[in-house]
N, C-alpha and C positions, 0 to 999 in steps of 0.2 A: 769792406776794407777798413782797417784801423787807421792807416796813414800811408803816405808816400813821401819820400824825402831824398835829397841828393846823396850819393855815395861816391867818394873820390878814391882813385887808385894812384899810388905813387911808386917810384922805383928806388926805395931805400930812404926817402926823406919825409915819410908821412908824419913821424914824431915831430920833426922840426916844423913842418907846415901846420899841423894841427895845434901845436903850442903857440905859434904865431897867430893863428886865427882865434884861439881862445883868448889871448891877451888883447888882440885888436877888437874883438866883439864883446869882451867882458863875460865870457861864457865859461861854464864848468866843463872840464875835460877829464875823460877816463880813457886809459890806453892799456892794451895788453900786447906783449911781444910774442913772436912765434915760440920762443923759449918758455914763456909763462904758461903756454897751453900744451907744451910737449910736442910741438910740430916743427921744431927747428931743424933745418938741413944746414950743412956747413956754410957759413957766411950769412945765415938768415937769423941768427940768434937774437939780434937787437932790432930786427925789422918788426914793424907793427902788424899784427894779425887783425886787430880791430881797435879803432878809436872812435869816440863819440863826443861831440860838443853838444851841450844843451843850454838853452837859455829860455826859461819860461815854457809854458805849454805850446806845443806845436813847432818849436824852433829847434830842430835837430839836424846836425851835419855829421855824417859818418865817413870813415876812410880806412884804408889799409895799404900796406906795401905789397908789391908782388914778390914772389920768390925770386932769388937771384937767377938771372938767365932767362926769365920769362919775358917774351916780347912785350915791349912797352913803347907806346907812342904818346908823347905829351900832346895834349889837346883832345885826345879821344879817351881820356881816363875818367869820365864821369858817367855814373849809372844812376838810374832812378830806382830806388828800393821801394817795393810795395810790402807793407806789413799786413798779412792776411789774418782773417778771423777763424778760418777752418781749413782742414785738409782738402775738403771739396773745393773751397774757393781758390786755394793756391794752385791746385791741379787745373782747374777751369781757366783761370786767368793766364797761367803759364801756357797752356795749350793754345788759347786764343791769340796771344801775342807772338807765339813761336811760328804761327802759320806764315809761311813764305820767308821766314828768317833763319837764323842759325843758333842752335842750342849750344851754349858753351859748357853748361853743367846741368844735366837733367835734375829735376826735382828729386831730392833724396834726403834721408835722415842724416843729421850731422852730429858732431861731437858736442855741440853746445845745446843739444836738446830741441832742435828745431827741424822742420823740413825746409829745404832751401834749394833754389835753382837760379841759373843765370842764362840769359840769351841776348842776342842782338836781333831786333825786329827787322822787317823787310825795308825799313826806312833808315837803318843804320843806328837806331837809338838803342842804347844798352840798358837792360833791365835786370834787377835782382828781385827775387821773391822770397819772403821769409814768413814762416808760421811757427811761432813759439808753442810747442806742445805743452798741454797742461802738466804740471809737476805731479808725479805719483807720490802719494803719501805713504 
């Protein structure tokens, strides 16, 4: 594994929350909206598809908004993201933690050039798995 870090979900206020956290923590912030990446549905244009706070090595907090109408319960909106080093590792870790749990999104190739999946384990902990594929030259 390369790293694991918290990933927060919000219901339309991820930009506001992450801007607040960036200022409070003195961290760098980058954000993209659903419109920025061509995934906007009506009402989601300004929602955040991905935000990342960084402060020094190893200090990363990521977040996004849900799509409008997606079920959201405040207090259960935190995931642990595992950044994997290989396709084999992401598949193996995902399978192991999915045992007895609920797969939310099977591991699959994504628009951002990664393999990605989400699940809730049998203890109710939410996990995300990401493997950035090597860039083709």
